[in-house]
C-alpha positions in Angstrom: 36.5 61.2 15.7 38.5 63.7 13.7 40.3 62.4 10.7 43.8 63.6 10.1 44.9 63.8 6.4 47.4 61.3 5.3 50.9 62.6 4.4 50.3 61.5 0.8 47.1 63.6 0.6 49.0 66.7 1.9 51.8 66.4 -0.6 49.8 65.4 -3.7 49.4 68.0 -6.4 46.4 70.0 -5.6 46.4 68.3 -2.2 44.3 65.4 -3.6 41.3 67.1 -2.0 37.8 67.6 -3.4 36.3 71.0 -3.3 34.6 71.8 0.0 31.7 74.1 0.7 31.5 77.0 3.2 30.6 75.6 6.7 32.4 72.3 6.3 35.7 71.5 8.1 39.0 71.7 6.2 40.3 68.2 5.5 44.0 69.3 5.2 46.0 72.4 6.0 47.1 74.4 2.9 46.2 77.2 0.6 42.5 77.3 -0.5 40.7 79.7 -2.8 37.0 80.3 -3.4 35.8 78.9 -6.7 34.5 82.3 -7.7 37.8 84.0 -7.2 40.9 81.7 -7.6 43.3 84.6 -6.9 41.9 85.2 -3.4 44.0 82.5 -1.8 43.8 81.9 2.0 45.8 79.7 4.3 43.3 77.5 6.1 44.3 74.9 8.7 43.0 71.4 9.0 39.9 71.3 11.1 39.0 75.0 10.6 35.5 75.7 9.3 35.6 77.1 5.7 34.3 80.7 5.9 32.0 82.6 3.5 33.8 84.7 0.9 32.6 88.3 0.7 29.6 87.4 2.8 28.4 84.7 0.4 28.7 80.9 0.8 31.1 79.4 -1.7 33.0 76.3 -2.6 36.7 76.2 -1.6 39.3 74.6 -3.9 42.8 73.5 -2.7 45.6 75.3 -4.5 49.0 73.7 -5.1 51.7 75.5 -3.2 53.6 76.3 -6.5 50.6 78.2 -7.9 50.2 80.6 -5.1 51.7 84.0 -5.7 52.9 86.4 -2.9 51.4 89.4 -4.6 
């Protein structure tokens, strides 16, 4: 059964989420960045499979909403 992230996890600084590798399912919707390029932020929704970055498997890290720039 699919686990839905608790509201506390979604609102915690950094999302309260551990880094997740390419190919795993996103535990909570939010902004995630590959560990190799923290500026390449992507919006990934809960349940989506984390993609490769630039064709290479990577580890994704949740970014706090306040640290994401629009540029």
